[in-house]
N, CA, C and O atoms as a GROMACS GRO file, in nm:
protein
  356
    1MET      N    1  14.088   0.278  14.520
    1MET     CA    2  14.042   0.403  14.574
    1MET      C    3  14.151   0.508  14.553
    1MET      O    4  14.270   0.477  14.553
    2ARG      N    5  14.106   0.633  14.535
    2ARG     CA    6  14.202   0.742  14.514
    2ARG      C    7  14.148   0.871  14.574
    2ARG      O    8  14.028   0.885  14.594
    3ARG      N    9  14.237   0.965  14.602
    3ARG     CA   10  14.193   1.096  14.650
    3ARG      C   11  14.107   1.161  14.543
    3ARG      O   12  14.136   1.150  14.424
    4GLY      N   13  14.003   1.228  14.586
    4GLY     CA   14  13.911   1.294  14.495
    4GLY      C   15  13.793   1.206  14.453
    4GLY      O   16  13.699   1.255  14.391
    5GLN      N   17  13.798   1.078  14.487
    5GLN     CA   18  13.691   0.985  14.451
    5GLN      C   19  13.567   1.014  14.535
    5GLN      O   20  13.576   1.040  14.655
    6LEU      N   21  13.449   1.007  14.471
    6LEU     CA   22  13.324   1.022  14.544
    6LEU      C   23  13.292   0.896  14.622
    6LEU      O   24  13.312   0.785  14.572
    7VAL      N   25  13.244   0.913  14.743
    7VAL     CA   26  13.204   0.801  14.828
    7VAL      C   27  13.073   0.836  14.899
    7VAL      O   28  13.035   0.953  14.907
    8ILE      N   29  13.006   0.734  14.950
    8ILE     CA   30  12.881   0.753  15.021
    8ILE      C   31  12.892   0.684  15.157
    8ILE      O   32  12.921   0.564  15.164
    9ALA      N   33  12.870   0.760  15.263
    9ALA     CA   34  12.869   0.703  15.399
    9ALA      C   35  12.724   0.668  15.431
    9ALA      O   36  12.636   0.753  15.423
   10ILE      N   37  12.701   0.542  15.469
   10ILE     CA   38  12.566   0.495  15.498
   10ILE      C   39  12.560   0.454  15.644
   10ILE      O   40  12.652   0.392  15.696
   11GLY      N   41  12.450   0.488  15.710
   11GLY     CA   42  12.435   0.450  15.849
   11GLY      C   43  12.291   0.455  15.895
   11GLY      O   44  12.201   0.497  15.822
   12ASN      N   45  12.272   0.412  16.017
   12ASN     CA   46  12.140   0.408  16.081
   12ASN      C   47  12.156   0.472  16.218
   12ASN      O   48  12.158   0.401  16.319
   13PRO      N   49  12.167   0.605  16.223
   13PRO     CA   50  12.203   0.672  16.348
   13PRO      C   51  12.100   0.649  16.458
   13PRO      O   52  11.982   0.683  16.444
   14LEU      N   53  12.147   0.591  16.566
   14LEU     CA   54  12.067   0.570  16.686
   14LEU      C   55  11.936   0.495  16.657
   14LEU      O   56  11.837   0.514  16.728
   15GLY      N   57  11.936   0.410  16.554
   15GLY     CA   58  11.821   0.328  16.523
   15GLY      C   59  11.713   0.397  16.442
   15GLY      O   60  11.605   0.340  16.423
   16PHE      N   61  11.738   0.519  16.394
   16PHE     CA   62  11.640   0.590  16.313
   16PHE      C   63  11.656   0.549  16.167
   16PHE      O   64  11.727   0.453  16.136
   17ARG      N   65  11.592   0.620  16.078
   17ARG     CA   66  11.597   0.591  15.935
   17ARG      C   67  11.740   0.585  15.884
   17ARG      O   68  11.832   0.642  15.944
   18ILE      N   69  11.757   0.516  15.773
   18ILE     CA   70  11.889   0.508  15.711
   18ILE      C   71  11.927   0.645  15.655
   18ILE      O   72  11.846   0.710  15.588
   19HIS      N   73  12.049   0.687  15.682
   19HIS     CA   74  12.100   0.814  15.631
   19HIS      C   75  12.217   0.786  15.540
   19HIS      O   76  12.291   0.690  15.560
   20ARG      N   77  12.234   0.870  15.441
   20ARG     CA   78  12.350   0.859  15.352
   20ARG      C   79  12.404   0.998  15.325
   20ARG      O   80  12.329   1.095  15.310
   21HIS      N   81  12.534   1.006  15.320
   21HIS     CA   82  12.604   1.133  15.297
   21HIS      C   83  12.707   1.111  15.187
   21HIS      O   84  12.787   1.017  15.193
   22ILE      N   85  12.704   1.197  15.089
   22ILE     CA   86  12.800   1.188  14.979
   22ILE      C   87  12.917   1.280  15.010
   22ILE      O   88  12.898   1.392  15.058
   23GLY      N   89  13.037   1.234  14.981
   23GLY     CA   90  13.156   1.314  15.004
   23GLY      C   91  13.269   1.271  14.914
   23GLY      O   92  13.251   1.191  14.822
   24VAL      N   93  13.385   1.324  14.941
   24VAL     CA   94  13.505   1.301  14.861
   24VAL      C   95  13.615   1.246  14.951
   24VAL      O   96  13.633   1.292  15.064
   25VAL      N   97  13.689   1.149  14.901
   25VAL     CA   98  13.807   1.098  14.972
   25VAL      C   99  13.913   1.208  14.966
   25VAL      O  100  13.952   1.251  14.858
   26SER      N  101  13.960   1.251  15.083
   26SER     CA  102  14.060   1.357  15.085
   26SER      C  103  14.199   1.307  15.123
   26SER      O  104  14.298   1.376  15.096
   27ALA      N  105  14.210   1.190  15.184
   27ALA     CA  106  14.341   1.135  15.218
   27ALA      C  107  14.329   0.983  15.235
   27ALA      O  108  14.225   0.932  15.274
   28LEU      N  109  14.438   0.915  15.206
   28LEU     CA  110  14.446   0.769  15.220
   28LEU      C  111  14.564   0.734  15.309
   28LEU      O  112  14.661   0.809  15.317
   29GLY      N  113  14.555   0.620  15.376
   29GLY     CA  114  14.668   0.570  15.454
   29GLY      C  115  14.698   0.651  15.578
   29GLY      O  116  14.811   0.648  15.627
   30ARG      N  117  14.601   0.724  15.631
   30ARG     CA  118  14.622   0.803  15.752
   30ARG      C  119  14.623   0.712  15.874
   30ARG      O  120  14.584   0.596  15.865
   31SER      N  121  14.667   0.765  15.985
   31SER     CA  122  14.661   0.696  16.114
   31SER      C  123  14.572   0.778  16.206
   31SER      O  124  14.571   0.901  16.198
   32LEU      N  125  14.500   0.710  16.292
   32LEU     CA  126  14.406   0.776  16.382
   32LEU      C  127  14.424   0.716  16.521
   32LEU      O  128  14.428   0.594  16.536
   33ARG      N  129  14.435   0.800  16.620
   33ARG     CA  130  14.451   0.754  16.758
   33ARG      C  131  14.312   0.742  16.821
   33ARG      O  132  14.239   0.841  16.828
   34ALA      N  133  14.275   0.623  16.866
   34ALA     CA  134  14.146   0.599  16.930
   34ALA      C  135  14.146   0.661  17.070
   34ALA      O  136  14.251   0.695  17.124
   35SER      N  137  14.027   0.674  17.128
   35SER     CA  138  14.016   0.735  17.261
   35SER      C  139  14.090   0.654  17.368
   35SER      O  140  14.127   0.708  17.472
   36ASN      N  141  14.110   0.523  17.342
   36ASN     CA  142  14.184   0.440  17.439
   36ASN      C  143  14.334   0.443  17.414
   36ASN      O  144  14.410   0.374  17.482
   37GLY      N  145  14.378   0.525  17.316
   37GLY     CA  146  14.520   0.539  17.288
   37GLY      C  147  14.571   0.449  17.176
   37GLY      O  148  14.683   0.467  17.129
   38ARG      N  149  14.491   0.352  17.135
   38ARG     CA  150  14.532   0.258  17.029
   38ARG      C  151  14.542   0.331  16.896
   38ARG      O  152  14.459   0.416  16.864
   39LEU      N  153  14.644   0.298  16.818
   39LEU     CA  154  14.664   0.359  16.686
   39LEU      C  155  14.598   0.271  16.580
   39LEU      O  156  14.621   0.151  16.574
   40ILE      N  157  14.514   0.333  16.498
   40ILE     CA  158  14.446   0.263  16.389
   40ILE      C  159  14.511   0.310  16.260
   40ILE      O  160  14.509   0.429  16.229
   41ASP      N  161  14.568   0.216  16.183
   41ASP     CA  162  14.637   0.250  16.058
   41ASP      C  163  14.546   0.230  15.937
   41ASP      O  164  14.438   0.172  15.947
   42ASP      N  165  14.593   0.280  15.822
   42ASP     CA  166  14.522   0.266  15.693
   42ASP      C  167  14.380   0.321  15.699
   42ASP      O  168  14.285   0.256  15.657
   43VAL      N  169  14.367   0.441  15.753
   43VAL     CA  170  14.237   0.505  15.764
   43VAL      C  171  14.216   0.596  15.644
   43VAL      O  172  14.308   0.663  15.598
   44VAL      N  173  14.093   0.597  15.595
   44VAL     CA  174  14.051   0.683  15.483
   44VAL      C  175  13.990   0.809  15.543
   44VAL      O  176  13.903   0.800  15.629
   45GLN      N  177  14.033   0.925  15.497
   45GLN     CA  178  13.974   1.051  15.543
   45GLN      C  179  13.880   1.101  15.434
   45GLN      O  180  13.915   1.103  15.316
   46THR      N  181  13.760   1.141  15.476
   46THR     CA  182  13.660   1.189  15.380
   46THR      C  183  13.577   1.299  15.444
   46THR      O  184  13.582   1.320  15.565
   47ASP      N  185  13.501   1.370  15.362
   47ASP     CA  186  13.409   1.469  15.416
   47ASP      C  187  13.264   1.419  15.409
   47ASP      O  188  13.170   1.497  15.425
   48ALA      N  189  13.246   1.289  15.384
   48ALA     CA  190  13.112   1.228  15.386
   48ALA      C  191  13.079   1.196  15.532
   48ALA      O  192  13.071   1.080  15.572
   49ALA      N  193  13.059   1.301  15.609
   49ALA     CA  194  13.048   1.288  15.754
   49ALA      C  195  12.916   1.225  15.797
   49ALA      O  196  12.810   1.282  15.772
   50PRO      N  197  12.923   1.109  15.861
   50PRO     CA  198  12.801   1.047  15.913
   50PRO      C  199  12.757   1.113  16.043
   50PRO      O  200  12.837   1.180  16.109
   51HIS      N  201  12.632   1.094  16.080
   51HIS     CA  202  12.580   1.145  16.206
   51HIS      C  203  12.633   1.060  16.321
   51HIS      O  204  12.674   0.946  16.300
   52PRO      N  205  12.633   1.114  16.444
   52PRO     CA  206  12.669   1.033  16.560
   52PRO      C  207  12.579   0.909  16.565
   52PRO      O  208  12.458   0.918  16.542
   53GLY      N  209  12.637   0.796  16.594
   53GLY     CA  210  12.563   0.671  16.597
   53GLY      C  211  12.572   0.593  16.467
   53GLY      O  212  12.520   0.482  16.458
   54ASN      N  213  12.638   0.650  16.365
   54ASN     CA  214  12.654   0.584  16.235
   54ASN      C  215  12.778   0.496  16.227
   54ASN      O  216  12.795   0.425  16.128
   55SER      N  217  12.863   0.499  16.326
   55SER     CA  218  12.987   0.420  16.321
   55SER      C  219  12.953   0.275  16.294
   55SER      O  220  12.856   0.221  16.348
   56GLY      N  221  13.033   0.212  16.211
   56GLY     CA  222  13.011   0.073  16.177
   56GLY      C  223  12.939   0.054  16.046
   56GLY      O  224  12.930  -0.058  15.996
   57GLY      N  225  12.886   0.162  15.990
   57GLY     CA  226  12.820   0.154  15.860
   57GLY      C  227  12.922   0.156  15.748
   57GLY      O  228  13.038   0.193  15.770
   58PRO      N  229  12.882   0.116  15.628
   58PRO     CA  230  12.976   0.111  15.517
   58PRO      C  231  13.005   0.247  15.454
   58PRO      O  232  12.920   0.336  15.452
   59LEU      N  233  13.126   0.260  15.403
   59LEU     CA  234  13.165   0.370  15.315
   59LEU      C  235  13.172   0.305  15.177
   59LEU      O  236  13.251   0.213  15.156
   60VAL      N  237  13.091   0.353  15.084
   60VAL     CA  238  13.070   0.285  14.957
   60VAL      C  239  13.115   0.373  14.841
   60VAL      O  240  13.094   0.494  14.843
   61SER      N  241  13.177   0.311  14.740
   61SER     CA  242  13.214   0.384  14.619
   61SER      C  243  13.090   0.403  14.533
   61SER      O  244  12.986   0.342  14.559
   62THR      N  245  13.099   0.487  14.432
   62THR     CA  246  12.985   0.509  14.342
   62THR      C  247  12.957   0.386  14.256
   62THR      O  248  12.854   0.380  14.188
   63ARG      N  249  13.047   0.288  14.258
   63ARG     CA  250  13.024   0.160  14.188
   63ARG      C  251  12.958   0.056  14.279
   63ARG      O  252  12.937  -0.057  14.238
   64GLY      N  253  12.927   0.096  14.404
   64GLY     CA  254  12.861   0.006  14.497
   64GLY      C  255  12.955  -0.083  14.575
   64GLY      O  256  12.910  -0.175  14.642
   65GLU      N  257  13.085  -0.059  14.567
   65GLU     CA  258  13.184  -0.140  14.640
   65GLU      C  259  13.205  -0.081  14.779
   65GLU      O  260  13.220   0.040  14.794
   66VAL      N  261  13.207  -0.166  14.882
   66VAL     CA  262  13.239  -0.121  15.016
   66VAL      C  263  13.389  -0.096  15.022
   66VAL      O  264  13.469  -0.187  15.001
   67VAL      N  265  13.427   0.030  15.048
   67VAL     CA  266  13.569   0.065  15.052
   67VAL      C  267  13.618   0.091  15.193
   67VAL      O  268  13.738   0.106  15.216
   68GLY      N  269  13.525   0.096  15.290
   68GLY     CA  270  13.565   0.119  15.427
   68GLY      C  271  13.449   0.104  15.522
   68GLY      O  272  13.334   0.086  15.481
   69ILE      N  273  13.480   0.113  15.651
   69ILE     CA  274  13.380   0.108  15.758
   69ILE      C  275  13.390   0.240  15.835
   69ILE      O  276  13.496   0.272  15.889
   70ASN      N  277  13.280   0.315  15.840
   70ASN     CA  278  13.279   0.444  15.908
   70ASN      C  279  13.319   0.425  16.054
   70ASN      O  280  13.266   0.339  16.125
   71THR      N  281  13.414   0.508  16.098
   71THR     CA  282  13.473   0.487  16.229
   71THR      C  283  13.462   0.607  16.322
   71THR      O  284  13.425   0.591  16.438
   72ALA      N  285  13.494   0.726  16.273
   72ALA     CA  286  13.500   0.842  16.363
   72ALA      C  287  13.474   0.971  16.288
   72ALA      O  288  13.503   0.983  16.169
   73VAL      N  289  13.419   1.067  16.361
   73VAL     CA  290  13.399   1.203  16.312
   73VAL      C  291  13.469   1.295  16.410
   73VAL      O  292  13.460   1.276  16.531
   74ILE      N  293  13.539   1.394  16.359
   74ILE     CA  294  13.600   1.493  16.448
   74ILE      C  295  13.501   1.608  16.459
   74ILE      O  296  13.486   1.688  16.366
   75ALA      N  297  13.435   1.617  16.574
   75ALA     CA  298  13.336   1.723  16.597
   75ALA      C  299  13.402   1.859  16.588
   75ALA      O  300  13.511   1.881  16.641
   76GLY      N  301  13.335   1.950  16.522
   76GLY     CA  302  13.387   2.086  16.509
   76GLY      C  303  13.500   2.101  16.410
   76GLY      O  304  13.565   2.205  16.405
   77ALA      N  305  13.524   1.999  16.329
   77ALA     CA  306  13.635   2.006  16.233
   77ALA      C  307  13.583   2.008  16.089
   77ALA      O  308  13.644   1.949  16.000
   78GLN      N  309  13.472   2.077  16.068
   78GLN     CA  310  13.417   2.096  15.933
   78GLN      C  311  13.385   1.965  15.862
   78GLN      O  312  13.406   1.953  15.742
   79GLY      N  313  13.334   1.866  15.935
   79GLY     CA  314  13.287   1.743  15.874
   79GLY      C  315  13.394   1.644  15.834
   79GLY      O  316  13.372   1.564  15.744
   80ILE      N  317  13.510   1.648  15.898
   80ILE     CA  318  13.613   1.549  15.869
   80ILE      C  319  13.575   1.417  15.936
   80ILE      O  320  13.547   1.414  16.056
   81CYS      N  321  13.574   1.311  15.858
   81CYS     CA  322  13.546   1.181  15.918
   81CYS      C  323  13.644   1.078  15.864
   81CYS      O  324  13.713   1.101  15.765
   82PHE      N  325  13.648   0.964  15.932
   82PHE     CA  326  13.744   0.861  15.900
   82PHE      C  327  13.674   0.725  15.890
   82PHE      O  328  13.577   0.698  15.960
   83ALA      N  329  13.726   0.642  15.804
   83ALA     CA  330  13.677   0.505  15.787
   83ALA      C  331  13.797   0.413  15.779
   83ALA      O  332  13.898   0.445  15.717
   84VAL      N  333  13.785   0.298  15.842
   84VAL     CA  334  13.889   0.195  15.830
   84VAL      C  335  13.875   0.136  15.691
   84VAL      O  336  13.766   0.095  15.651
   85ALA      N  337  13.985   0.132  15.616
   85ALA     CA  338  13.982   0.082  15.479
   85ALA      C  339  13.939  -0.065  15.475
   85ALA      O  340  13.982  -0.145  15.557
   86ALA      N  341  13.855  -0.098  15.379
   86ALA     CA  342  13.809  -0.236  15.363
   86ALA      C  343  13.922  -0.326  15.312
   86ALA      O  344  13.925  -0.445  15.342
   87HIS      N  345  14.014  -0.268  15.237
   87HIS     CA  346  14.130  -0.340  15.184
   87HIS      C  347  14.252  -0.256  15.216
   87HIS      O  348  14.244  -0.134  15.215
   88PRO      N  349  14.365  -0.319  15.244
   88PRO     CA  350  14.486  -0.240  15.273
   88PRO      C  351  14.515  -0.141  15.161
   88PRO      O  352  14.500  -0.171  15.042
   89ILE      N  353  14.556  -0.023  15.202
   89ILE     CA  354  14.584   0.084  15.104
   89ILE      C  355  14.727   0.077  15.058
   89ILE      O  356  14.770   0.158  14.976
   0.00000   0.00000   0.00000
């Protein structure tokens, strides 16, 4: 995986139809602080922002490889979202 790579965030928000969002990897190896204070390392930052309820869905490369698991969206931050990398970065 590399910055600038196209990815697709797939999810099933709140049990409705499957949604997919195409975006670009904007950063690799980031750290993200969870709401409980725990630090999550090796996070992928992308603008393929999933809807609320999509957490846990795959982040997929254009070759069909799962490159991460959708984890968080920063509301009000222009669609910045994060996925835990499927493989260490």
